[in-house]
N, C-alpha and C positions, 0 to 999 in steps of 0.2 A: 504494500500500500504506500502511496505517495502522500507526503504532508507538505503543506506550506507553512512557513514560520515567518515572523516579521519582528523587527525592532527599529524604533526611531532613535537616531543618534543626533545629539546636539553637536555643534562644531568641535568642542573640546574633547569629546569622547574618542576613544581609540577604535574606530571602526576598521582601520587598516589591519589590525590584528585579526579581526574576524575574517576579512577578505583573504588574508594569508592562510589562516587555519582552514578555511573552506577549500581554497585552491589545493593545499597539500592533501586534504582528505579526498578530494575529487581525483587527483592524480594517483593517489595510493589505491583507489578503488577502480583504476583503469578507465577513468573518465566516462562514467556512465551517463547516457543520454538524458535520463530523467532528472539528474541533478543540475540545478541552476542557481546562480546568485545574481540577483538583479537589484537595481536601486532606483529610487525616485528622489528628486530634490523638492523641498518646499520652497515656495517663492518668498515667504517671509520667515525670518528667524534663522535661516541658514541650516535648517535641519535636513538630514538625509535619512530616508528609510530604506533599510535593506530587507529584501524578501528572499528567502531561501526555500528551494524546492528539493526535498530529499526523501529517500526511502525511510519509512518509519523506524527501521532498526538503527539509524544513525542520527535521528532527531535529537537524542539526548546529548549529542556532542555540542549542542547550542542551547545550554540551559537558560540563558538570559533572553531568549526569543520566545514569543508567544505563538501558539498555533492559531492559524486563521483559516477560515473557509475559503475555498477557491474563488468565490464571488467577491471576496474582500481584496483580492490581488488586483492592482491597477491594470488597465488595458495598455498603458504605455509605460515603459521603463527602459533603463539602460542595462545592457548585459555586461556583467563584470567577470563572471566565470561560467563556462558551460558551452554547449554546442550551439552554434549560431542557427543551424537548421531547426532545432527544437525551439529555440527562442522565437524564431519567426512564426512558428505554428501557434504560439500562445500570445504574442504581443503585436500591437500595431507598430509598424516602423515606417 
């Protein structure tokens, strides 16, 4: 089963550490198609929300993230880590 997780980062938080950890996990798992890390930027306040799509057996690797329903994932986002083809299937570009 696939889960979506999200977390909003304020500018001073270390979201880069999350991006690096996700990328390492993705590579260690042989770059599975279903795993994606995407982001959106808020127009006010400089916050950035990261959205992670992972198999449920690795969701616990991101304990600070909240599980969300698929309909809570934005329609437009920036791909940070994952397969571009899968990203194109799920998001407007």
